[in-house]
N, C-alpha and C positions, 0 to 999 in steps of 0.2 A: 586543532581547529574545533570549533564548537560542534560540528556535525560528526566528527570521527569517533569511532569506538574500537580502534585497532588494539589488538593485544600487544603486550610487550613481548620481547624475545623470551622463549621458554627454554631453560637449560635442561638437558636430559643426558646425563653422563653414565656410561657403564665402565666400571673400574675393575673388571674381572681379568683373569690371566690372558695372555696372548692366545689367539686361535679359538677363542670362545665363539660359539655360533651366534648368529644374529638374534637379536631380541627386539620386540616391538616397543617403541618409545610411547610415552603417554600422549594420547591425542591432544591436539591443540585446537581450540574452538575460537574463531575470530569472526568479526563482521567484515564483509567485503562490500565495496560500493560499486562494483562493476563485475560483469560475468568473467572477465579475464583477470587472473590473479597470479602474481609472481611471489613465489616462496623461496626465501634464501636459507640454505642450510650451511652452517659454519661449524667446523670441527676444531677444537682447541685442546691442547694437552692440559690436564688438571695439575694442580700444584704438587701433588705427591707422585706424579708419574715421571719416570726418567726415560731418556732415550727418545727415539722417534716412534710415532704410531701411524699406521696406515688405516684409514677409516673408509669403509665401503658402505654405500647406501644402496641396498638391494632393490627397494621399491617404496613408492610413496603413493598413498591414495588421497585424492582430494574429493570430498563428498559434500554436496549441498544438503544441509540438514534443516534449513529453515529460511523463510522469506518474511520480511517485515514490510508492511505497507500501511499507510494511513487509511482511515475509514473512507468508504465511498470512492476508492481509487482502484482502477483496474491495472493489470500488468500482464506481460507476456513472459513465457518461460524462455527468455532469451538465452541462446547458447545451448539449448537442449540437443544432444546428439546420442545416437545409439551405436554402441560398439559391440561387435561379436568376433571373437578370435577365430571362429571358423570361417567367417566370410573374408577370405583373402583374395588377392588378385588372381591367384591360381584357381581358386574356387569359382570366381566369376568367369574365368576363361573356360573352365569345365562346363559350367551351366550353359554357355553358348552352344555347346555341342549336343545339348539335350533337346528333347521335343518341347519341353516347357523351359524357356530361357529365363523366365522371371525369377527373381529372388523376393519372396514375399514374407514380410514379418507382420505381426499384429501389435499395434500399440494402443493401449487403453489408458485414458486419464480420467480419474474420478475425484470429485470434491465432496466434502461433507456439508458445507453450507452454501458456497457460492456456485457460480455457473461459468461454463465456457460459452462464449458468444462468437459466432463466426463473423469475421469482419468482411461483410459483403458490400462491394461497390457495384456500380452499374455493369462492370465486366467480370464479376466474380461468380455469377450464377446465370445460367441460361434457362429462361422459362421454357417448359416443354412445348415443342413446336409440332404442328401438323403439316400435312402435305400442302395445305393452303397458305402456309406461312412463309413462302419463299422470300417475299419482300422483307419481312421482319428478320429472317435468317441472314440475308445478305447485309442488311443494315447493321445487324449485330456484328457480323464478320468484319465490316469496314471499321466500325467503332473500336473493336477490341482486338484487332490485329490477328484475326483468324479467318481472313478472306478465302484462303484456299479451301478450308473446311466448308465454308458457307456456300461455295460455288462448285464443289467437286461432285455433287450428285450422290454423295453417300446416303445411306439410309438415314432418314430424318431423326431416328432415335439415337444415332451415334453421336458421341461427344468429340470435340477436336482432338486429333491425334498428334503425336510427336512428329514434327516436321522441321528438322534443322535447315533444310534447303529452301524452305519457303521464304518469301519476302513480304513481310518480316518473318523471321523464323519462329516456329512454335517449339519451345525448348522442352516441353513435357506434355504427355497425354493427360487430358482432363479426367477427373474422377467422376463416376456416375454412369447412368445409362440413358439419360435424356427422357426419363419417365416422371410421372407425378411423384412417385415414391423415391426415385433416385435421379433427381435433376443433375445436370452437368455442373460441377463445381470446378473453379480454377485452382485446383490443388493437385500435385503430382502423386496421386494414389491410385491403386487398382480398384479399391472399393472403400466404402465407409459405412458406419452405422451411426446415423444422426437423425434426430427427430425433424421431420418435414411437416410444416403446416400448410394448409390450403385456405385460400380465400376466393370468393366468387370472382370469375373473370367477367369480361364485357358482354359475353353472350351465354345463354343457357348451356351448361355442360362444360364450360371452360373454367380454368382456375389459374390463379397465381400461386406460386409456391415460395416458401422461404425456409431457412434453417432456423429452428427455434433454439433458444438458449437451453442448455442442458447441463446436468451435473455429471454426465458421462459422455466422453467422446472416444470413438473407436475408429482407427484408421488402419488400412492394409496397404502395404507397398514395400518398396525397397528400403532397407534400414537406413541407407544414407540420406533419404529424403524425408522419412517419417518425423524425425525430431525437429528439423527446421520447419516442416509444414505445421506441426502443432504449435511451434513457438511463434510463427509469424501470422498464421491465419485465424488463430483462436485466442481471444483475450480472456483471461480470468477476471470475472466481475463479481465482487462480493455482494451480498444482499444489501439493499438500502439500509443505511444506519447500523449495519452490523459491525461489531468489533469483538475481539476475543477477550477483552478485559472484563466485559459485563455480560456477553451474550453467548458464550460457549466457545468451544475449540473449533479450529479449522485446519484442514490439511489437504494436500493434493497427493493422491496415490497414482503412480505411473507403473503400469504392468506391461512388460515387454515379453513377447512370445515369438520364438524364432521359427515356429511352424515346421520344425524338423529340418531346417536348412543347415547343413554343415558339409565339410569337404567331400568325402566319399563314404557312403554307408558301408559297413562290413558286408561281405558277401552273404546274401540270404537274409539280411536284416533290413528293417525299415528304420527310417530316421526317427530319432527320439525328440519329442517336443520339450524344449527347455524354457522355463519362464523365470523372469526376475521381477521382483516387486520392490519399488523404491517409494518411500513416503517422505514428503517434504512438509514440515510444519509451516503453517501460515499464521503469522502474528499480525492481527489487524488492530492498529492503535486507535483508541477512541478519539474522535474529534468532536469538540463541543459545538453542537448546532444550536442556533438561537431558538428560544421558545416561540410559540405562536399565540396570537390573539386574533379572534374572529368575532364579527358581529353578524348574526344571521337574519336580522330584520331591521327595517327602517323604524325609527322612533319618532313619536310626536306627542306633544302635551299642550294643554291649554295654559294660558298665563296663570302664574301663581298657584299651580296645582302640582302635586307630586307625581313622579313617573318612575315606576320600577324599571331598572335597567335590565331588560330582558334580552335573551338571545345571544349572550356573550359566552364564549368558550375559550379556555386556555389549555395549552398542551405543551409538552416538552419530551421529545423522544428520549433524550439522555436521562432526564430525571426518572422517566418510567423504567428504563432499562436498569438504572441503578437500584431502584426499589425492588424490581423483579429479582435482580441478583441478590440483594440483601435478604430476600425472603427465603433463599435456599443456601446462602453462604454463611457459615459460622464466623462470627467476629466481624461481620460487615458493619461499617459505621452507620448507625441510625440517624446521624446528623446529615446524611446526604439525601438528595431528592427534595431539597428546599426550593422555594420560589418566593420572590418578593414582587408584590403588586402595588404600584402607585396609581392613584386615581386623583384627577384634578378637574374641578368644574370651572367652566368659563364664566358665563353670566348666570350664576345661581349658587346653590349650596347642595351638599350631599347628605344623604341619610343612610343609616345602617340599622338593620333589624335582625341582628344575630342574637341568639340566646347569650345571656351574660356569662354563662359558664364556658362558652366557646371563645371568649375574648379575654385577653390579658393586656391591660394598658401598659405601654412602655413607660409612661410617666410614673406609674406606681412602682415599678421595679427600680427606676432611677431614684425616686424619693427614699426608698428603703436602703439601697446600697450606698448612696452618697450622703446619708444622714442629713437630708435637707432640713429637717426640723431642728437639728442641733447646730446648724449654721457653722459647720467646721470649715477648715481652710479650702477644702475641695467641694463645698456644698453649693456653690453658685453655678448656674448653668454655663456661664462663660468659661469657668475654670474646668469643670469636668468635660465640657464639650471640647475644650482645647486639649485635654488629655487624650481624648479619642482621636482628635485630628492628628496629633503627633504620633500616636501609637499606630495609626493606620497609614498616614501619608508622608511622614518624614523619612524619606528613603536615603538621606545623606549618611555616609559612613564617617564615623569620628574615630580617630586614632586606630584605624584599621579594624575597628570593631563592627560587627554586623549592625545594620540600620534597624531602627525601631519599626519603621513603616514598611508596607509592601508596595511594590511598584504598581501603579494603576494600570499600565499597559501589559506588563508581564508579571502578574502577581505570583508569588510562591516559587519563582524560578531560582531565586537566590536566598541563602540563609538570612533570617532576620532574628532580632534579639529575642532569646528565650522562646523560640517557636520552631518546631520541626515542620517538615514539609507536610506531613499528614495533618498536624494541627492547623497549619495555614490553610490547607485545602478545605478541611471539614468545619473549622470554627472561625478562624480569624478573618478569612476572606468574606464569608457570609455576614459576619458581624460588621465588618468595615463597610461593605456595600450598603448595609441597612443604616448605620449611623451617619453615613455621608449625606443621607436625605434629611437628617435631623440637624446637623451642624450648619449654622448660617454660612453662606458663601463668603461673607466678609471675614470669617475666622480662618484665615489662611495659615499655612504652616509657619511662615515667618511671624505673623501676628501672634500666633499661639506660643511660639517659642518665647516671645517677650512677655506674654501674660504669665506663663509658667515660671519664668525666671523671676519675675516680681513676686509671685506667690512664695517661691522658695526663700527669697531674701526677707520678705515680710514675716514669714512664719517659721523660718529656720528649719525647713524640712526639705527632703529630697523627694520630689514628686514621682521620680522613677527609681526609687530604692527597690531592693529585692522584695520587700514586703508590699510596696505599692504595686509592683508588677504582678505579684501573686493576686492581689485584690482585683486588679484589672482583668487578669485572666479568668478569675472566678466569675466576675460580672459578665465577661464575654461568653463564657461557657453557659451561664444561666440564661442569657438571652437566646442562645441557640437551642438549649434544651427546652425552654418554654415554647419556642417556635415549632419544635417537633411534636408538641403535645396539644397546642391550642393555636389560636390566631392572635399573634402579637400585633398590636395596633398602635401606630403613632398618628394622633389626630390633632393637628394644630388648631388653635382657637379660630373661630370664624366659619368652620364647617366647609371650607372650600377644597380641602384635600385630605386624603387618607393615604397612609403607607402601611401595608400588611406584610408580615413575614411569617410563613408557615410552610407546611409541606404542600407540594403541588396538588395532592388529592384534596386537601382542605380548601385551597384556593378554588379549585374546580367546583367543589361542593357549594361554596358560598356564591359563586357566579350562577350556578344552576338553580339555586333557590331564590334568585332574584332579590337577595337581601340588600343590595345597593339600590338607592333611589336618588333621583335628581329633582330639585325644585328650582325653577327659574327665578331670577330676581323679580321683585314686585314690579308689575307693569311692563316687563320686558317681553317682547315678542319678536319673532324672526328666527333666523338660523343661528344656532350656537353649537357647542360641542362639549363632550366630556372626554378628557384624555386619559388613556390607560398606558402604562408602561410595565411590562413584566420582565423581570431579570431572573436568570437561573442561578445567580450567586456562585458561579463556577462549577455547577453540577451538570455535566462532568465531561472531561476530556480536554485535549490541548487546543490551542488556537492554530488553525491551519486554513489557508496560508497565513504566514506571519511576516512581520517586518524583518528586513535584513540590514545590518549596519553597512554604511558606505564602504568600510574596509573589506567586507566580504562580498559585496554585491557583484564584483567582477570575477571572483574565484569560486564562489559556491555553485556547484552544478545544480541545475534546476531540479533534476530528479532526486536530489538529496535535500531539498528544501524542507521536506517533512521531518527529517532527522534534526535539522537545526531547530525547527519549531518545537519538537518534543522536548528539547533541553532548555530552550529560552522562553517558551510559553507553554509549560506543561498543563496549566489550567488558565481559564479566562472567564470573566463574567460576560455573558452574552445577554442581549436584551432585545425586545420587540416593542414597537410603539403602535398604538391604534387610537385614532381619533374618531369617536362615534358622533356623527352629525345628528342633531336633534332639532326638529321643527317645532318651535314654540308658537302655537296658534293664538291669534289675538282674541281677547274677550272684551266686550264692551263694558267698561267700568262706568257705573252710573255717575252722573255729575253731582257735585256737592257744592252747596252755597256756604261760603265762609265769610267771617267778619274780621276786619283788621282794627287795631286800636290806633290812636293818634300818631304812634311811632311807626306804623306800618307792620306791626307784629300780629300774628294770628291770635285771635281770642279762642278760648276753648269751645265756644258755642256762639249761637246767635243771641246777643244780649238785647235786653229791653232798651228802648229809646225814650227819652223824655223831651217833650217840646212844649212850647207855650201856644196858647190858642191864637189862631189867625196869624202866625208868624212863619215865614218861609225858612226852612232849616235844611241844610245839607246833611243827609243821613250818614252815619258811619260808613266807611268804605267797605263795599261788598266785593266778593271775589268768587267766581265760579271755577272750581277745580275739576278738571276732567283730563286724565293723562293720555287718552287715546283719540281725542277728537282730531288733533292735527296730524294723525297718522294717515289721513286721507286728504289729498289735495282738494281745495275748495270746499272742505267740510264747513258746515254752519251750525250754529246753536240758536235756539229760540228761547227767549226769556219773556215771560209775561208777569207784570206787576199790577196789583189792584188793591185799592182801599174802598171801603163800603160806607163810611160814616161821613161822607161829604167832603173829605179832604181831596187834594189834587196832587198829581205827580208831574215832575218835569226833570230835565237834565240839561247839561251843557253840551249842545250839539256841535260846537265848533271843533271838538277834539276827535270826533269820529264821523267824518263826512261820508264814509262808505256804508255806515250802518243804516239799515232800514228800520225806522221807528214810526209807529203810528199811535194815535190816541183815540179814545172814544169822545163823544160830544161833551161829556161832563169833565173830561180831563182827569178822571179818577182811575183810568186804566191805561197802561202803557205796554205796547208790544214791540219787542226789538228782535231783529233777525240779522245775523252776521257772523263773522269770524270770532272765535273765542277771545282773541286779543282785543278786538273792538268792544265786545260785550263787557269785558272787564274794565276797560277805560270808562265806559258809560256808567257802570255800577259804582264808580268812585265819585260821581257827581250828581247822584239822584237827589232831587229837592222835593221835600214834602211840606205842604201847608194845609193845616186843618181848616175846617169851616169857621166862620166868624162866631158861630153860636155853640159849636160842639165842645163838650168837656167830657173826658173819660178815656177809655182804652180803645184805640183804633188798631186794627190788625192789618198789617201789610202782608198780602198773600203774594208769594213769589213762586212761579212755576218755571223750571228749567228743563229743556228737552234737547238732548244731543242728537236727536234725529237718527239714531242708530250708528253714529260715527264713534268708534270703529271697532268691529269685531263681533264675535258670536254673542247672542243675548243669553249668556249662561247665568247672569246675575240680575235678570230683570230687564225691563225696557220701558219706553214711554217717558212722559214728563214726570219729574220729581218735584214735589211740593214742599215749600218751606214757609214758615210764618215768623214774622217779627212783630212784637208788641210795641205799639207806640202810645205812650201815656201823654194825653193832651191835658194840660193844666191851665187854669185861669191865669191871666196875667197878674202880676203883683200890683197892689194898690199904689197909685202914683202919689208920692208925697210932696210933689212940687205943684205949684199953682200954674206955671206956664212951662211950655216946652223949652223955652230958652234957659230957664233955671235947671230943668232936668238934664239938658244936654251939657250944661256947664258943670254938672256934678258927675262924679264917678261912682256914686253909690248905687245907681240903678241903670239898667239898660232902658233907653228911652224911645226906642223906635216905635213903640206901641202907644206913646202918650198922645192924648188928644191935642190938637193944635189950639 
């Protein structure tokens, strides 16, 4: 089964002459998955032995030498027992005849890194009581089945005694003295050495006490109860994120002291204290924790202005511990401790202000390694990206050969083509996590198989020949090596996203320097966000918990899930996502007057207009552009138009009935107030007529005021003035004697002809 690591049977034959003394066989080390172990010993005659043989087994020692647990997992020393050959039934009977009937051993357990934590519930510790606490004492007695002690009138400092006849019975005397330093604990010991902490109670001079976590636990009591007490009342808890793969060694040392207890001391002698020291190695397997991203401040920016993305921090306890370990471990892979950061802008674009020597463009490496300029068979993006896709994601096995790709869920758990586990963990997995952000989603594995098959047929090459695989591995190694030395950047066109691959320290430095910036889209305001995703590219540790196949779901013991995970998911890419909200504050963009041609297309500027004297002419279509007026309900715009050389202004008022328009007495000044849409309808039907006598250049003055709608006045305020030159020309000489003749002709416009 996937979670088992049981040893095979171990032959150990002695072929000496009959009657030879016993000899010790070679120790067998195996992994056990429960505290109870059955060992079968089989004796068989060897092929060169004749006759019968009698085999004696004199003794067998079964010794716990190590415990394996996953990171951040506590456990109990289940099954721990103390044995002493001197403490026999006869010795216990003898002790009952002595003044001191107790048999007291001392048990001490010590850790190097982790802690023992007393598993204290509401009935496992009695807060020190005073004479005034009778009500509390009795309430505790009822709740915790020690009512006889609570109502017996014993000294208030005394802890509950052994009372088999009580209802309910109390099966052992509690340890402690009922004081602040030795509160009563629900453990069958005569004494203990444990750190007790105090916190202020409800009144001055009163305290609450608790048992603090400690690296040393010492218990005194009967040897039959000490082991089970330590095993059930105290959990071993490793430090947060601690593992022995990267952060040092761990062990639990158990010291037993018989305090001189043995059957009968020789006459005139005192008992000799004997101690035994047992050390159990604790292996804590690394579990890959997801990295973290945090934003420490709210961000805001005005429209169309750049904002440094400040207050962002990234961290990864696993990458840190790997790099710390690499700093002191010879031969440690420098490729570990990487991180990949993806950044995407919603309504806007991103900017980057890193020094050029800190950045290496992914596209430059690709162009060099895939001979993009030479236009070889593998030089087009679709082809080399499909190479990466199959190399990373095609996990199908062909003809019982290892697959090319690595499983996305359980990467590196199974052998892949031309890749060892270490290469997969340190190089291929980070490479694949990175290039998956580059390859288009439409380039699926099946699509890419077809693409590469066509390339092979068209060019008579094997895209996965030994030589091509070597080239791919070199490219892969180059990408990771560059990332360990600089900031590898993939920046698609458009500036809306970046993907960085580098060491975590480099990513942290970039974020701390505020090198990333955001610029909202032109005229956009409101709430938007910049999305961040940081991946640890498998650095470092197994996935735990992990998925279990249906076939194992009913038979895999839950306490062995970690071992299944350590084999089926030894590494995993973990990621964290952070969406940083950004308030884009509105800015009042100044209105602009524009002119359209006869086809309704914008002209590059306000063009001059030619008219004939004393003829009403519809001016070219005008348009006020203001992107933020309508951001306010019921916002209005004011337009004032005026000519000074005797001409008049008018418009078609049938199309804008809600528009407020007024004229002066001479009709050479027009004032319109209303919604922008109505203003623009009016401006498409403005009629100008010069005076009957004026010839020359008339200036049309246009003033547009958005009245502060909408936003902060960061780019100016008030009415904006525009001018349009109107060239008034004399009418052409009429070549016809009568109007009838003029109208009948198409040579001239005759509206001005005298009748």
